[in-house]
C-alpha positions in Angstrom: -4.9 -24.1 12.1 -7.1 -25.1 15.0 -9.3 -22.2 16.2 -8.7 -21.1 19.8 -11.9 -20.6 21.6 -12.6 -18.6 24.8 -15.3 -20.2 26.8 -17.1 -16.9 27.2 -20.4 -15.7 25.9 -19.0 -12.3 24.8 -18.6 -10.5 21.5 -15.2 -9.2 22.5 -14.1 -12.8 23.1 -15.4 -13.8 19.7 -13.6 -10.9 18.0 -10.4 -11.9 19.8 -10.8 -15.5 18.6 -10.8 -14.2 15.0 -8.3 -11.4 15.2 -6.0 -11.5 18.2 -3.4 -13.9 16.8 -0.1 -12.3 15.7 -0.3 -10.6 12.2 -4.0 -11.2 11.7 -5.3 -7.7 12.3 -2.4 -6.2 10.3 -3.4 -8.4 7.3 -6.9 -7.0 7.6 -5.5 -3.5 7.8 -3.6 -3.9 4.6 -6.6 -5.3 2.7 -8.7 -2.2 3.5 -6.6 -0.4 0.9 -7.8 -2.9 -1.7 -7.2 -6.5 -2.9 -3.6 -7.7 -2.8 -1.7 -10.7 -4.0 0.0 -13.0 -1.5 3.4 -11.6 -2.5 2.2 -8.0 -2.0 1.0 -8.8 1.5 4.3 -10.5 2.3 6.3 -7.5 1.1 4.1 -5.2 3.2 4.6 -7.2 6.4 8.3 -7.6 6.9 9.1 -10.4 9.3 6.0 -12.6 8.5 6.9 -16.1 7.1 5.2 -17.6 4.1 3.7 -20.4 6.2 2.3 -18.0 8.8 0.8 -15.7 6.2 -0.8 -18.7 4.4 -2.2 -19.9 7.7 -3.6 -16.5 8.7 -5.3 -16.0 5.3 -6.8 -19.5 5.4 -8.2 -18.8 8.9 -9.7 -15.5 7.7 -11.2 -17.1 4.7 -12.7 -19.9 6.7 -14.3 -17.4 9.0 -15.7 -15.3 6.1 -13.6 -12.2 6.7 -11.4 -12.6 3.6 -12.1 -14.1 0.2 -9.8 -15.1 -2.7 -10.5 -13.8 -6.2 -9.1 -14.7 -9.5 -8.0 -11.8 -11.8 -8.7 -12.2 -15.5 -5.9 -12.2 -18.1 -3.5 -10.6 -18.6 -3.0 -10.5 -14.8 -4.3 -14.1 -14.3 -3.4 -14.2 -10.6 -5.2 -14.6 -7.3 -5.8 -11.8 -4.9 -7.2 -11.6 -1.4 -9.9 -9.1 -0.6 -12.2 -8.3 2.4 -15.7 -9.6 2.4 -18.7 -7.6 3.5 -18.0 -9.0 7.0 -14.4 -7.9 6.8 -15.3 -4.4 5.6 -17.6 -4.0 8.6 -14.5 -3.8 10.8 -13.6 -0.4 9.4 -15.2 1.8 12.2 -13.5 -0.4 14.8 -10.1 -0.2 13.0 -10.4 3.6 12.7 -11.0 3.8 16.5 -8.0 1.5 17.1 -5.8 3.7 15.0 -6.9 6.7 17.1 -6.3 4.9 20.4 -3.0 3.3 19.2 -1.5 6.7 18.2 -0.9 7.6 21.8 1.6 4.8 22.1 3.5 5.6 18.9 6.5 7.2 20.5 9.6 8.0 18.5 10.1 6.5 15.1 12.8 3.9 14.9 15.1 3.6 11.8 13.8 0.0 11.1 10.1 0.9 11.3 8.4 0.1 8.1 5.7 2.4 6.7 3.5 1.5 3.8 2.2 4.5 1.8 -1.2 2.7 1.5 -1.6 3.0 5.3 -1.5 6.8 5.3 -5.1 7.5 4.0 -6.7 5.5 6.8 -4.3 7.1 9.3 -5.4 10.6 8.2 -9.0 9.6 8.2 -8.7 8.3 11.8 -7.0 11.5 12.9 -9.3 13.9 11.1 -10.5 16.6 13.5 -14.1 15.8 14.7 -14.8 19.3 15.9 -14.7 22.5 13.8 -11.6 22.8 11.7 -10.1 25.4 9.3 -12.3 25.8 6.2 -9.6 24.5 3.8 -9.5 22.0 1.0 -6.1 20.4 0.4 -5.3 17.8 -2.3 -2.9 15.3 -0.8 -0.6 13.2 -2.9 1.1 10.4 -1.0 4.4 9.4 -2.6 4.6 5.7 -3.3 7.6 5.2 -5.6 5.1 4.9 -8.5 1.8 6.8 -9.0 1.0 8.8 -5.9 -2.1 8.0 -3.8 -4.4 11.0 -4.2 -7.0 12.1 -1.6 -8.7 15.3 -0.6 -8.8 16.8 3.0 -11.7 19.1 3.6 -12.2 21.2 6.8 -15.2 23.1 8.0 -17.5 23.8 10.9 -18.6 20.1 11.2 -15.1 18.7 11.3 -12.5 17.4 8.8 -13.3 14.8 6.1 -10.8 12.7 4.2 -12.1 11.4 0.9 -11.0 10.3 -2.6 -13.5 12.5 -4.4 -12.0 14.9 -7.0 -12.7 18.6 -6.6 -11.2 22.0 -6.1 -8.4 22.5 -3.7 -6.8 25.6 -2.0 -3.5 23.9 -2.2 -1.8 20.7 -3.3 0.6 18.9 -1.1 2.8 16.0 -2.4 4.9 14.4 0.3 6.7 11.3 1.5 4.5 9.2 3.9 6.6 10.0 7.1 6.8 13.7 6.2 3.1 13.8 5.6 2.2 12.4 9.0 4.6 14.8 10.6 3.0 17.7 8.8 -0.5 16.6 9.9 0.8 16.2 13.5 2.4 19.7 13.5 5.9 18.3 14.0 7.1 19.6 10.6 6.3 22.7 8.6 5.7 22.7 4.9 8.8 24.8 4.4 10.9 22.3 6.3 9.6 19.4 4.3 10.2 21.2 1.0 13.7 22.2 2.0 14.5 18.6 2.9 13.2 17.4 -0.5 10.4 15.5 1.1 7.5 17.5 -0.2 6.3 19.7 -3.1 3.6 22.3 -2.6 1.3 24.3 -4.9 -1.4 26.9 -4.3 -2.2 28.9 -1.2 0.7 28.7 1.4 -1.8 29.8 4.1 -3.9 26.7 3.5 -0.9 24.5 4.1 -0.1 26.6 7.2 -3.5 25.4 8.5 -2.9 21.8 7.5 -2.2 20.5 11.0 -5.3 22.2 12.3 -7.3 19.8 10.2 -6.2 16.8 12.4 -6.1 15.6 16.0 -2.8 13.8 16.1 -1.4 13.0 19.5 2.0 11.9 18.3 5.1 12.3 20.5 7.7 14.8 19.3 10.6 12.9 17.6 12.7 13.1 14.5 9.9 12.8 11.9 12.1 12.2 9.0 15.0 9.9 9.9 
């Protein structure tokens, strides 16, 4: 791949040279959840061809954003991971999630949603001002072991982390239902009745769940 270059002395132009080609930023997004094999990346990006994925990864490797690692036996396979330079994109990506949410609109039936995207989405939409003083353990259903995180509210805002600790309530939900709950488009009772969530603990804490976030999503059918 021949690098495109803008003849501009500007950091935004340099960032676009690295990231603005189709699929590139989405590959970086997926690698923030952890190292992935080539096949895992291709599965998470429906529509990308093998040749394009290989080309984009080679480009990111060349520019020092991604590195390839060899896993020891019994895995004995290659994975792709972000370098320190790649991980430095996290604050910018969080802000891009917040900005992009205003254009989400209604969910379409063919829209793909990876469970591993949800933690960053919740982190991006965490309320930055005072929020309900609640602690909720969130378990994102993946089809295998759930992704577990903790959402903590308080006077300085909401924090989303992976640290274990006490929780007022436990919420296990499908990814789409979880985002709809955080946006206030779905209640916990509705999610449970639809078989898309399980809840334990203080129901009042789950009643405050959407207050822990600032999600400017448009009303739609959250659970097609």
